[in-house]
N, CA and C of each residue as an Amber inpcrd file, in Angstrom:
protein
   318
-112.8670000 -95.8300000 124.9150000-113.5850000 -93.9210000 125.1090000
-113.6170000 -93.7280000 126.6330000-113.3870000 -92.3870000 127.1630000
-113.0760000 -91.9690000 128.1910000-113.8450000 -91.0850000 128.5400000
-114.6840000 -91.4640000 129.4940000-115.4630000 -90.0470000 130.1370000
-114.9510000 -88.3010000 130.3570000-115.3090000 -87.6620000 129.6690000
-114.5350000 -85.8130000 129.2630000-114.1370000 -85.6950000 131.0040000
-115.3490000 -85.8870000 131.9280000-114.9400000 -85.4400000 133.1790000
-113.5320000 -86.3140000 133.6530000-113.2710000 -87.3540000 133.7660000
-112.1180000 -88.4760000 134.0680000-110.7960000 -87.6550000 133.3950000
-110.8860000 -87.2840000 131.6880000-109.7550000 -86.3450000 131.5450000
-109.4880000 -85.3240000 132.0180000-110.9170000 -84.5750000 132.2360000
-110.0020000 -83.7260000 132.9580000-109.2780000 -83.6490000 134.1170000
-110.5430000 -83.9650000 134.6710000-109.5520000 -84.4050000 136.4460000
-108.0080000 -84.8280000 136.3620000-108.1020000 -86.1960000 135.5340000
-106.0010000 -86.8700000 135.8470000-105.4550000 -85.3910000 134.6000000
-106.0240000 -84.6960000 133.9600000-104.9400000 -83.1140000 133.1730000
-104.9480000 -82.5020000 134.1970000-105.4150000 -81.9550000 135.5630000
-105.5470000 -80.5590000 136.4680000-104.1840000 -81.4500000 136.8300000
-103.2520000 -80.2500000 137.0070000-101.6490000 -80.6030000 138.2420000
-102.3310000 -80.6780000 139.7540000-103.6170000 -79.5620000 139.6870000
-103.8220000 -80.5180000 140.9270000-104.0500000 -81.3330000 141.8630000
-104.8080000 -81.9580000 140.3380000-105.1080000 -83.8580000 141.3310000
-103.7840000 -84.3260000 141.0250000-102.3880000 -83.9470000 140.1150000
-101.2250000 -84.9780000 140.5130000-100.5720000 -84.5420000 141.7340000
-100.8370000 -82.9450000 142.2490000-100.6070000 -82.2980000 144.1180000
-100.3950000 -83.5550000 144.9000000-102.4470000 -83.3620000 144.5560000
-102.9750000 -84.3290000 145.2210000-102.3920000 -85.9630000 145.9830000
-102.6880000 -86.2730000 144.3900000-102.4780000 -87.7070000 144.4930000
-100.6280000 -88.1150000 145.2050000 -99.6910000 -86.9000000 145.1760000
 -98.4710000 -87.0130000 145.3410000 -98.7130000 -86.8640000 146.6860000
 -99.1720000 -85.7990000 147.3590000 -99.4410000 -85.7890000 148.9260000
-100.1760000 -86.3770000 149.2290000-100.9620000 -86.8880000 149.3250000
-101.4080000 -87.8310000 149.9760000-101.1180000 -89.8020000 150.3870000
-100.0920000 -89.8520000 148.9360000 -99.5760000 -90.9400000 148.9570000
 -98.8340000 -90.7950000 150.4040000 -97.6620000 -89.5970000 149.7450000
 -96.6500000 -89.5040000 151.1250000 -96.8920000 -89.8840000 152.7830000
 -98.3500000 -89.0720000 152.8890000 -98.7100000 -89.1310000 153.9860000
 -99.2190000 -89.8070000 154.7130000 -99.5670000 -90.7840000 153.9000000
-100.0270000 -92.2940000 154.2230000 -98.9160000 -93.2160000 154.4210000
 -97.5760000 -93.1150000 153.3650000 -96.5690000 -93.8480000 153.4570000
 -96.1030000 -93.8570000 154.8660000 -95.6800000 -92.5750000 155.4890000
 -95.0900000 -91.9130000 156.3270000 -96.2290000 -92.6170000 157.1500000
 -97.1540000 -92.3230000 157.3100000 -97.5630000 -93.2560000 158.8120000
 -97.5990000 -94.8370000 158.5160000 -97.6120000 -95.2380000 157.5070000
 -97.4490000 -96.7220000 157.5430000 -96.0140000 -97.1420000 157.9720000
 -95.2190000 -95.9830000 157.7850000 -93.7840000 -96.4570000 157.8480000
 -93.9430000 -96.7150000 159.5260000 -94.8010000 -95.5250000 159.8500000
 -94.0910000 -95.0540000 161.8050000 -95.4560000 -96.7360000 162.2020000
 -96.7000000 -97.0120000 161.6310000 -97.0600000 -98.0260000 162.0730000
 -96.1590000 -99.2470000 161.7500000 -95.0170000-100.2590000 160.9720000
 -94.2770000-100.8090000 160.6590000 -92.9500000-100.3190000 161.3520000
 -92.3900000 -99.6230000 161.6190000 -91.2370000 -99.4350000 163.1880000
 -91.6850000-100.1410000 164.4980000 -93.3990000 -98.9190000 164.7230000
 -93.4230000 -99.5710000 166.3100000 -93.9910000-100.7230000 166.0250000
 -94.8620000-101.4180000 164.9460000 -95.0610000-102.5890000 165.5850000
 -93.5360000-103.9710000 165.5390000 -92.8460000-103.7280000 164.2730000
 -91.9950000-104.4690000 164.3250000 -90.3710000-104.2320000 165.3750000
 -90.3990000-102.8410000 165.6590000 -90.0530000-102.9670000 167.1120000
 -90.7630000-103.6410000 168.2060000 -91.3460000-103.3840000 168.5820000
 -91.8310000-104.3080000 169.7450000 -91.8790000-106.1560000 169.5990000
 -91.9350000-106.0730000 168.2560000 -91.5750000-108.1850000 167.8640000
 -89.8480000-108.0090000 168.8010000 -88.9440000-106.5550000 167.2810000
 -87.5920000-107.3740000 168.0090000 -87.5190000-107.4740000 169.4620000
 -88.2000000-106.1970000 170.4590000 -87.7890000-106.0000000 172.0520000
 -88.6500000-107.4550000 171.8460000 -89.0080000-107.7080000 172.1210000
 -89.9020000-109.2050000 172.6140000 -88.3320000-110.4050000 171.7640000
 -88.3580000-110.7960000 171.0780000 -87.2050000-111.7710000 170.4710000
 -85.9950000-111.2490000 170.4850000 -85.2150000-110.3020000 171.3440000
 -84.0740000-109.7570000 171.8140000 -83.4660000-109.4250000 173.2330000
 -84.8650000-109.0400000 173.7900000 -84.9600000-108.5740000 174.7650000
 -86.0040000-108.8700000 175.9040000 -85.7230000-110.3330000 176.0240000
 -86.9690000-110.4160000 176.5650000 -87.6180000-110.2790000 178.5780000
 -85.7300000-110.0420000 178.8800000 -85.9020000-109.1910000 180.5870000
 -86.3170000-108.6200000 180.7290000 -86.2360000-106.9320000 178.9880000
 -86.6040000-105.4930000 179.0280000 -88.1640000-106.0170000 179.8040000
 -89.1570000-107.4620000 178.5990000 -91.0410000-107.4550000 178.4140000
 -91.1350000-107.8800000 179.7240000 -90.1670000-108.2560000 180.3360000
 -90.6990000-109.2940000 181.6740000 -90.6450000-108.0580000 182.5310000
 -90.1930000-107.1160000 182.5300000 -89.5640000-106.4580000 183.7310000
 -91.4320000-105.7050000 184.3650000 -91.2410000-106.4590000 185.5600000
 -92.1730000-104.9810000 186.5230000 -92.7950000-103.7690000 186.4140000
 -93.8210000-103.2930000 185.8420000 -93.7260000-101.8040000 186.2920000
 -93.2710000-101.5150000 187.5400000 -93.9850000-102.0680000 188.7780000
 -93.7950000-101.7450000 189.7440000 -93.3440000-102.5890000 190.9090000
 -92.8680000-102.7680000 191.9890000 -93.2130000-103.3630000 192.6720000
 -93.6970000-104.0220000 192.9680000 -94.2830000-105.5280000 192.7450000
 -95.7640000-106.1650000 193.6000000 -96.8070000-105.6680000 192.0200000
 -96.4060000-105.2030000 191.1960000 -97.3920000-104.9550000 189.9920000
 -97.3420000-106.7670000 189.2800000 -98.6950000-107.2310000 188.4820000
 -98.5260000-108.1950000 187.9860000 -98.5940000-107.5830000 186.4910000
 -98.6160000-106.5820000 186.1920000 -98.8730000-105.6440000 185.4330000
 -97.0200000-105.1330000 184.7130000 -96.5750000-106.2420000 183.4310000
 -96.1980000-105.5740000 182.5290000 -95.3690000-104.9740000 181.7610000
 -93.6520000-104.8850000 181.3440000 -93.5120000-103.5430000 180.5520000
 -94.2610000-104.3010000 179.0590000 -93.9090000-105.0610000 178.3920000
 -94.8850000-106.0810000 177.6160000 -96.2120000-105.5370000 177.3990000
 -96.9020000-105.9300000 178.5120000 -97.6520000-105.7980000 178.3570000
 -98.7750000-103.7400000 178.1500000 -98.3480000-103.0120000 178.8310000
 -97.7110000-101.9610000 178.7260000 -97.6440000-101.4440000 176.8420000
 -96.2180000-101.8460000 176.6290000 -96.4100000-101.0990000 175.4780000
 -96.3050000-102.1060000 174.1130000 -97.4660000-103.4770000 175.1010000
 -98.3160000-103.8300000 173.9680000-100.0350000-103.3180000 173.1440000
-100.3150000-102.5810000 174.2970000-101.5160000-101.8430000 174.8250000
-101.3830000-100.5040000 174.4630000 -99.9870000 -99.9340000 174.9460000
 -99.8430000 -98.4480000 173.9140000 -99.8430000 -98.4820000 172.8010000
 -99.2060000 -99.6060000 171.8340000 -99.4820000 -99.8590000 170.9920000
-100.6980000 -99.6450000 170.1340000-101.7260000-100.3320000 170.9290000
-102.8690000-100.3550000 169.7420000-104.0670000 -98.6160000 170.0140000
-103.1510000 -98.1910000 170.9400000-103.4750000 -95.9500000 171.5460000
-102.7370000 -95.7820000 170.5670000-101.9600000 -95.8890000 169.5950000
-100.9200000 -95.6330000 168.8730000-101.2160000 -95.3240000 167.4470000
-102.1610000 -97.2640000 167.4680000-102.5300000 -97.3910000 166.0570000
-103.7340000 -96.6650000 166.2490000-104.5930000 -96.2430000 167.2530000
-105.7780000 -95.2250000 166.6560000-105.3190000 -93.6840000 166.8430000
-104.1340000 -93.1870000 167.1590000-104.2170000 -92.1610000 167.0560000
-103.4300000 -91.4420000 165.4850000-103.0200000 -92.4560000 164.9070000
-102.8210000 -92.1130000 163.3790000-104.0270000 -92.2740000 162.6330000
-104.4390000 -93.0180000 163.2210000-105.8110000 -93.6310000 162.4430000
-106.7480000 -91.9420000 162.7030000-106.9160000 -91.6990000 163.9280000
-107.0790000 -90.4570000 163.7720000-106.6930000 -89.7670000 162.6740000
-105.4080000 -89.2950000 163.5880000-104.6250000 -88.4700000 162.5000000
-104.6370000 -88.6350000 160.3540000-104.6050000 -90.0450000 159.9670000
-105.2110000 -89.9900000 158.7450000-106.7160000 -89.3260000 158.7610000
-107.5250000 -89.7830000 159.5620000-108.9850000 -89.7420000 158.9280000
-108.9930000 -87.9840000 159.1720000-108.9830000 -87.4020000 159.9610000
-108.6200000 -86.1320000 159.6930000-108.0810000 -84.9190000 159.1720000
-106.9770000 -85.3960000 159.2210000-106.1550000 -84.2100000 157.3390000
-107.1970000 -85.3180000 156.3730000-107.5840000 -86.3350000 156.2370000
-108.5220000 -87.0160000 154.7550000-109.8440000 -85.3070000 155.1570000
-110.3580000 -85.6480000 155.4330000-111.8080000 -84.7240000 155.7820000
-111.6420000 -83.7950000 155.7650000-110.2760000 -83.1330000 156.6220000
-110.3860000 -81.7380000 156.0330000-109.6440000 -81.0340000 155.0420000
-107.9070000 -81.7590000 154.5050000-108.1540000 -81.3010000 153.5380000
-108.1380000 -82.1370000 152.6250000-107.4830000 -82.9820000 152.5340000
-108.0200000 -83.8750000 151.3560000-109.2710000 -83.9030000 150.4450000
-109.7730000 -84.2150000 150.8360000-111.5500000 -84.3550000 151.2250000
-111.7720000 -82.5540000 150.2080000-111.6220000 -81.7230000 150.9540000
-112.0290000 -80.1480000 150.2650000-110.9400000 -80.1670000 149.2820000
-109.4940000 -80.3200000 149.4730000-109.5040000 -80.3330000 147.8000000
-109.9030000 -80.9500000 146.4580000-110.0430000 -82.8340000 146.9770000
-110.7830000 -83.9600000 146.3110000-112.2790000 -82.7770000 145.5040000
-112.7940000 -82.6400000 146.0310000-114.1350000 -81.5450000 145.6200000
-114.2260000 -80.8610000 144.9830000-113.2890000 -79.6380000 145.7340000
-112.9130000 -78.8370000 143.9040000-112.5460000 -78.8800000 143.0420000
-111.3460000 -80.0290000 142.8400000-110.9980000 -80.5070000 141.7520000
-112.1710000 -80.8910000 140.8340000-112.6970000 -82.2130000 141.5720000
-114.4930000 -82.2730000 140.1990000-114.9470000 -81.4120000 140.1960000
-115.2180000 -80.3590000 141.4400000-116.4540000 -79.4830000 141.0430000
-115.8130000 -78.9890000 139.9290000-114.6480000 -77.9380000 139.5440000
-113.5920000 -77.8340000 138.2880000-113.8130000 -78.5910000 137.2180000
-114.0710000 -79.4690000 137.3250000-113.9680000 -80.4170000 136.2550000
-115.0990000 -80.6740000 135.5590000-116.3310000 -80.5390000 136.1790000
-117.3270000 -80.8350000 136.2500000-118.2910000 -79.6100000 135.8270000
-117.4650000 -78.1740000 135.8760000-118.2290000 -77.3010000 134.5280000
-117.0050000 -77.2780000 133.6150000-115.9830000 -77.3870000 133.5730000
-115.3530000 -78.0540000 132.1030000-115.5670000 -78.9690000 131.3570000
-116.6760000 -79.9700000 131.4660000-117.6820000 -80.5930000 130.5010000
-118.3690000 -80.5890000 130.5050000-118.9710000 -79.7130000 131.2860000
-120.1330000 -78.8240000 130.5310000-120.1740000 -78.5140000 129.6360000
């Protein structure tokens, strides 16, 4: 036995569109994370001389350390982008879909 509220939500074309858009957005961000992470790993594996280069003369800071730290900053920025879009766009559309489904179920 299925809940009429859930049935109304599943039948709503806006819900299907929301699921597609949210999935596409999450997949895009996931591919970016994978590309950056594995790009760094491949750089370490195949170009260690680049990773070992000092950022400037007399520095103990290398390109590898800088890129490793930059990854964390990049991943935090991607998380911020996702949360911002989810809170502003996805959640508002989801709330409207649920509100409309509640009116239909009543």
